N, C-alpha and C positions, 0 to 999 in steps of 0.2 A: 377475704378480699375475692369477689366471684370475677369471674372470665367474661369480659364484654364480648358477645357474640358478633359484634360488627368489627373486632379487631382480630385479625389472624394472623399471627407473625410468619406461619408457613408461606400463605398466600402473598404477603407482602413480599417475602424474600425471593420468591418465585418470580415476581414482576420485575423486581430491582435485577435478578439474574437475567431475565429476558431480553430486559432493555440492555444491559451490559453485552448481551452477544449479537445483538442487532445492530448492524452499522448504520450510521447517520447517513441522510443523503449526502452529505459532503464527502465522507467517507467511501460511499458508493461511487461518486463521480471521481473522486481522486484515483480509486481502483480501476475503475472503468478506462480513464486516460491513461493511467501506467500500463494496463493491459494493453492498450493500442498501442502505445510509445515503444513496449518491449517487442511485440510483434512486428512493429516498423524496423526498429534497431536489427533484429534478426534478418529480417528479408534485404536489407542495406549491407549487411554484413559486419556490422559495428560492434554486435556480441553474437558470441555463439552459445546457444542453449539448448540441451536436449529438449524434444518435445514433452517429454514426462516433468520436467522441470519447470517449465512455463508457469503452470498456474501456482505452485508454491514458491516460485520466485516473484510473481506479481503480489502474492499476498506477503511475502517478506518486505519488499519494497514499499508497499502501500503503508505496511505497520511503520516503516520507518519515516516515510514522510507525512505520517500523522502526528508523529513524537517530535517532529520539528518545532523550534521555537519561534519561528518566522516563516511567512512565505517565503522571505529571502533565502533564508537559508535551506527551504525545501530541496530545490534542485540539488545543491551541493550535497545534502545527506543523501539523497537518492542516488548520485552519482557514486559516491563512496559505497554505499550500500551495492551496488551493482559491480563495482570492480572487486570488493571484498567477498563478495557472497561464494559459498561453495556450490550454488545452484548454476553457476554461471561458467562454463567450460574455458571459454577464452573471451577476452577484451581485446579487440583490433582497434579501437576508437581511443582518441585521447579525452581528457576531461572535458575539455573544450567542445569535442565532436560531440559527445555524449549529451553533455547540456544543451548544444543546440538542438539535438534530436528530440530531448525531451520538452522544450520549451513551447512548439506548437500544441501538444496535447495538454500542457499543464496549463497554459494561457486560456483554454476552452473551459476550464473549471472554473 
């Protein structure tokens, strides 16, 4: 059995891994929207997050949102992630206030 020069398993696996690590346009837009939402909630005093934790929190919340089973549950999942995240120092808003803060940003996605 000779090896087909056109078929290179290592190259194929490299392409697959690269595609896995690159976020889709939808994931990028969700991440950008959630980044703006978290910045806005911090400015409004709805949540308290250390500067160093903002970027990791955006990544955590974005991953959580992308794992949501439906768009309807996406907001609820993001709210729960924010409330329970170790990266958030304090949550001053209620679930409803956080949801209301998120909606304009997520509606733009």
